[in-house]
C-alpha positions in Angstrom: 2.7 -149.3 67.7 -0.2 -147.1 67.0 -2.9 -149.0 69.0 -6.4 -147.7 68.0 -9.9 -148.6 68.9 -12.6 -147.9 66.3 -16.0 -149.1 67.7 -19.1 -148.8 65.5 -22.1 -147.9 67.7 -25.3 -149.1 66.0 -27.1 -150.9 68.8 -26.9 -151.2 72.6 -24.7 -154.3 72.5 -21.8 -152.1 71.5 -22.0 -149.8 74.5 -20.0 -152.3 76.6 -17.4 -152.5 73.8 -16.8 -148.8 74.1 -16.3 -149.1 77.8 -13.9 -152.1 77.5 -11.9 -150.3 74.8 -11.5 -147.2 77.1 -10.3 -149.4 79.9 -7.8 -151.1 77.7 -6.5 -147.7 76.4 -6.3 -146.4 80.0 -4.2 -149.4 81.0 -1.7 -148.8 78.1 -1.6 -145.1 79.1 -0.7 -146.1 82.7 -3.8 -144.6 84.3 -4.7 -145.1 87.9 -7.9 -147.1 88.6 -9.8 -143.8 89.2 -8.6 -142.3 86.0 -9.5 -145.5 84.1 -13.0 -145.5 85.6 -13.4 -141.9 84.5 -12.3 -142.7 81.0 -14.7 -145.7 80.7 -17.6 -143.6 81.9 -16.9 -140.9 79.3 -16.7 -143.6 76.6 -20.0 -145.1 77.7 -21.7 -141.7 77.8 -20.5 -140.8 74.3 -21.6 -144.1 72.9 -25.0 -143.8 74.6 -25.4 -140.3 73.2 -24.7 -141.6 69.7 -27.5 -144.1 70.0 -30.1 -141.9 71.6 -29.6 -138.8 69.5 -27.9 -139.7 66.2 -29.1 -143.2 65.4 -25.6 -144.5 65.8 -22.1 -143.6 64.8 -18.6 -144.5 65.9 -16.4 -144.0 69.0 -12.7 -143.6 68.0 -10.2 -144.0 70.8 -6.5 -142.9 70.3 -3.5 -142.7 72.6 -2.1 -139.3 72.1 1.1 -137.7 73.3 1.2 -134.6 75.5 4.1 -132.2 74.8 3.6 -129.1 76.9 7.2 -129.3 78.0 10.4 -130.3 76.2 11.0 -134.0 76.6 7.5 -134.7 78.0 5.8 -137.7 76.3 3.0 -138.2 78.7 0.2 -140.2 77.1 -3.5 -139.2 77.2 -6.6 -141.1 76.1 -8.5 -139.3 73.4 -12.1 -140.3 72.8 -14.0 -139.1 69.8 -17.7 -139.7 69.0 -18.5 -139.2 65.3 -21.9 -139.3 63.6 -23.8 -138.4 60.5 -27.0 -137.5 62.4 -29.2 -134.4 62.3 -26.9 -132.3 64.4 -27.7 -130.1 67.5 -29.7 -127.0 67.3 -28.2 -125.6 70.6 -24.8 -126.9 71.6 -24.6 -124.8 74.8 -27.9 -126.2 76.0 -26.9 -129.7 75.2 -23.9 -129.4 77.6 -26.1 -128.5 80.5 -27.2 -131.2 83.0 -30.9 -132.0 82.6 -31.2 -131.0 79.0 -32.4 -133.8 76.7 -34.4 -134.3 73.5 -34.7 -138.1 74.1 -37.7 -139.4 76.0 -36.7 -141.0 79.4 -33.2 -139.5 79.4 -31.8 -137.7 82.4 -29.9 -135.4 80.1 -26.6 -135.9 82.0 -24.5 -137.4 79.2 -22.5 -134.6 77.8 -22.3 -132.8 81.1 -20.7 -135.9 82.6 -18.2 -136.0 79.8 -17.4 -132.3 80.3 -16.8 -132.9 84.1 -14.8 -136.1 83.8 -12.5 -135.0 80.9 -9.3 -133.1 81.1 -10.4 -131.4 77.9 -13.7 -131.5 76.0 -14.9 -129.9 72.8 -17.8 -130.4 70.4 -18.9 -129.2 66.9 -22.3 -129.9 65.4 -23.8 -128.9 62.1 -27.5 -129.2 61.3 -28.1 -132.0 58.8 -24.4 -133.1 58.8 -23.8 -134.5 62.3 -21.8 -134.0 65.4 -18.2 -134.6 66.5 -17.6 -134.7 70.3 -14.1 -135.0 71.6 -12.9 -135.8 75.2 -9.3 -136.2 76.4 -8.4 -137.7 79.7 -4.9 -137.1 81.0 -2.9 -139.3 83.4 -3.0 -136.6 86.1 -6.0 -134.3 86.9 -3.5 -131.4 87.2 -2.6 -131.5 83.5 -5.7 -129.7 82.2 -4.3 -127.0 80.0 -4.9 -126.8 76.2 -2.9 -129.3 74.2 -0.2 -126.8 73.3 2.8 -128.5 71.8 4.7 -125.2 71.5 4.1 -121.6 72.6 1.2 -120.2 70.5 0.5 -123.5 68.7 -1.9 -126.3 69.4 -2.1 -129.7 67.7 -4.8 -132.3 67.3 -5.1 -135.6 65.3 -7.3 -138.6 64.7 -6.1 -142.0 63.5 -8.3 -144.7 62.2 -7.2 -148.3 61.4 -8.4 -150.1 58.3 -11.4 -152.4 58.9 -11.4 -151.7 62.7 -8.0 -153.3 63.0 -6.1 -153.1 66.3 -3.1 -151.2 65.0 -2.9 -148.3 62.5 0.0 -148.1 60.1 -0.2 -144.3 60.5 1.4 -142.3 63.2 1.6 -138.7 64.4 3.9 -137.3 67.0 5.5 -134.0 67.9 8.4 -132.6 70.0 9.5 -129.3 71.3 13.0 -127.7 71.1 12.9 -124.2 72.6 10.3 -122.2 70.8 10.1 -124.7 67.9 7.5 -127.4 67.4 8.6 -130.3 65.2 5.8 -132.6 64.0 5.9 -135.9 62.2 3.1 -137.4 60.2 3.9 -140.8 58.9 2.2 -143.6 56.9 3.8 -147.0 57.0 3.8 -148.8 53.7 0.7 -151.0 53.5 -1.2 -151.5 56.7 -1.2 -153.8 59.7 1.5 -154.6 62.3 4.4 -154.2 60.0 3.3 -150.8 58.8 2.7 -149.9 62.4 6.2 -151.0 63.4 7.7 -148.8 60.7 5.9 -145.8 62.1 6.9 -146.7 65.7 10.6 -146.6 64.5 9.9 -143.2 62.9 8.3 -141.8 66.0 11.2 -142.8 68.2 13.7 -141.3 65.7 11.8 -138.0 65.5 12.2 -137.5 69.2 15.9 -138.0 68.9 16.3 -135.6 66.0 13.7 -132.9 66.5 16.3 -130.2 66.8 17.4 -130.7 63.2 16.0 -129.1 60.0 13.1 -131.0 58.3 15.1 -132.4 55.4 17.9 -133.5 57.7 15.3 -135.3 60.0 14.0 -137.1 57.0 17.5 -138.4 56.1 17.8 -139.7 59.7 14.4 -141.3 59.4 15.5 -143.0 56.2 18.5 -144.6 57.9 16.4 -145.7 60.9 13.6 -147.2 58.7 15.8 -149.3 56.4 15.2 -152.5 58.3 11.4 -151.9 58.1 9.1 -151.8 55.1 9.4 -148.0 55.0 7.0 -145.2 55.2 5.8 -141.9 53.7 6.7 -139.1 56.1 6.3 -135.4 56.3 8.1 -133.1 58.8 6.7 -129.7 59.8 8.5 -127.2 62.0 6.8 -124.2 63.5 8.9 -121.6 65.2 6.8 -119.4 67.5 9.6 -116.9 67.8 10.1 -116.2 64.0 6.5 -117.2 63.2 7.8 -119.3 60.2 6.7 -122.7 59.0 9.1 -125.1 57.4 7.9 -128.3 55.6 9.5 -131.2 53.9 8.0 -134.6 52.9 8.8 -137.8 51.1 5.9 -139.9 49.9 2.1 -139.4 49.8 1.4 -137.4 52.9 -1.0 -134.6 51.9 -0.6 -131.1 53.4 -2.6 -128.0 53.0 -1.9 -124.6 54.6 -4.6 -122.0 55.1 -3.5 -118.4 55.3 -5.5 -115.2 54.9 -8.5 -117.4 54.0 -6.8 -119.1 51.2 -5.6 -122.7 51.0 -2.4 -123.8 49.3 -0.9 -127.3 48.9 2.5 -128.2 50.4 3.8 -130.9 48.1 6.0 -133.8 49.3 8.7 -135.3 47.1 8.0 -138.8 45.6 9.7 -141.7 47.3 9.7 -144.0 50.3 11.5 -143.2 53.5 13.6 -146.3 54.3 13.5 -147.7 50.8 13.6 -145.2 47.9 14.9 -141.9 49.3 15.5 -139.0 46.9 18.9 -137.4 46.4 17.4 -134.0 47.3 14.5 -133.2 49.5 13.0 -129.7 48.8 11.9 -127.7 51.8 9.0 -125.3 51.7 8.9 -122.2 54.0 5.9 -120.0 54.7 4.8 -117.4 57.2 2.7 -118.5 60.2 -0.1 -116.0 61.1 -2.8 -115.8 63.6 -5.3 -117.1 61.1 -3.2 -119.9 59.7 -4.2 -123.5 59.8 -2.3 -126.6 58.7 -3.9 -129.9 57.7 -1.8 -133.0 57.2 -3.2 -136.4 56.2 -2.3 -139.9 54.9 -3.6 -141.2 51.6 -6.4 -143.1 53.4 -8.4 -139.8 53.3 -10.7 -139.6 50.3 -9.4 -137.6 47.4 -12.8 -135.8 47.5 -12.1 -134.1 50.8 -12.5 -130.3 50.9 -10.7 -127.9 53.2 -13.1 -126.7 55.9 -14.5 -123.2 55.6 -17.0 -123.1 58.5 -15.7 -120.3 60.8 -17.2 -122.0 63.9 -15.4 -125.2 63.1 -12.1 -123.5 62.6 -12.3 -122.2 66.2 -12.7 -125.7 67.7 -10.0 -128.0 69.1 -7.8 -129.1 66.2 -8.7 -132.7 66.9 -12.3 -131.9 66.4 -11.4 -130.2 63.1 -9.4 -133.3 62.1 -12.3 -135.6 63.0 -14.8 -133.5 61.1 -12.6 -133.5 58.0 -12.4 -137.3 58.3 -16.2 -137.6 58.7 -17.2 -135.3 55.9 -14.8 -136.9 53.4 -16.5 -140.3 53.7 -19.7 -142.1 54.8 -20.8 -145.5 56.0 -21.5 -146.4 52.3 -17.9 -145.4 51.4 -15.6 -147.1 53.9 -11.9 -146.1 54.1 -9.5 -148.2 52.0 -6.5 -147.8 54.2 -5.4 -146.6 57.6 -6.4 -143.0 57.8 -5.0 -140.2 59.9 -5.6 -136.4 59.9 -3.5 -133.8 61.8 -4.5 -130.2 62.3 -2.2 -127.5 63.6 -3.6 -124.1 64.7 -2.7 -121.0 66.7 -3.9 -121.2 70.3 -5.7 -117.9 70.1 -8.3 -119.3 67.7 -9.2 -122.0 70.3 -12.5 -121.4 72.1 -13.2 -124.9 73.3 -15.7 -125.9 76.0 -13.5 -126.3 79.1 -13.7 -129.0 81.7 -15.1 -128.1 85.1 -13.3 -130.9 87.0 -11.3 -134.0 86.2 
């Protein structure tokens, strides 16, 4: 199931909660005690930073799959600090040890996160807030970009309804040669049964990733019949032909950016596992160096707008996903369902802040 930790950070009593959640995530990921301690330290620093500099926010912890090699499903812990604060005027300076704007602070927080993480990235906008993202891998040696296929990088965030333990949404991807096949699924409803449906879908995707998108959806339909069903979208990107193929059933939203313009990729009405259409249309489009794909479940507010900040579009895809999630809502407008956002981008647009040591 999609185990998620969503910790609101509004006072110092929640700092321990962030650390405990990171330790729990590390245990599920199979980390060594040393890696677990690193992850807990990163969580504590991110949470402390939210209190000191943003007046609070949330720490979102997801277990994410690594897929640098075909058949590799190694799990990493992804920690994301999200706030609606005043933003940073100088991100580069904030990452240096000793820099601080808070009285009594040593200024080591973000620098510590950078050193202890396998990957770290950050985006901040004056007046809108900051998103800081850290990923810790099982092994220090796995420190490359999160490339799920040659030339393509993927990032996602997944938030449970009402800080629940399990999200009914799921995102996974698999490689087959030069092809990346990505599943974004939303189990019907929310809670453990919705999460179970998505777990079945994730397992089936890894068995059928070599097939075309519409055919994968048919296999998912058969596999999900004993469950409550799900909305699901399959995206395939071939780095060799530079083509994107998309097919979906249900209410998974998808928008593709190409040449600076956004277009919707529409899923067919239905429920995978319960009400499957007789024909699933497949959409094809070219994939260019400036392309960007955003997928999301219906928990995302209908008011969301595709990002147009050039600096944001160069960040880690998970940072882009978290920023879309943040800007679509607020503390006064809580999400009404499990919510997940996935972003797929070419690697060459990636200019993240790299880790120094992990």
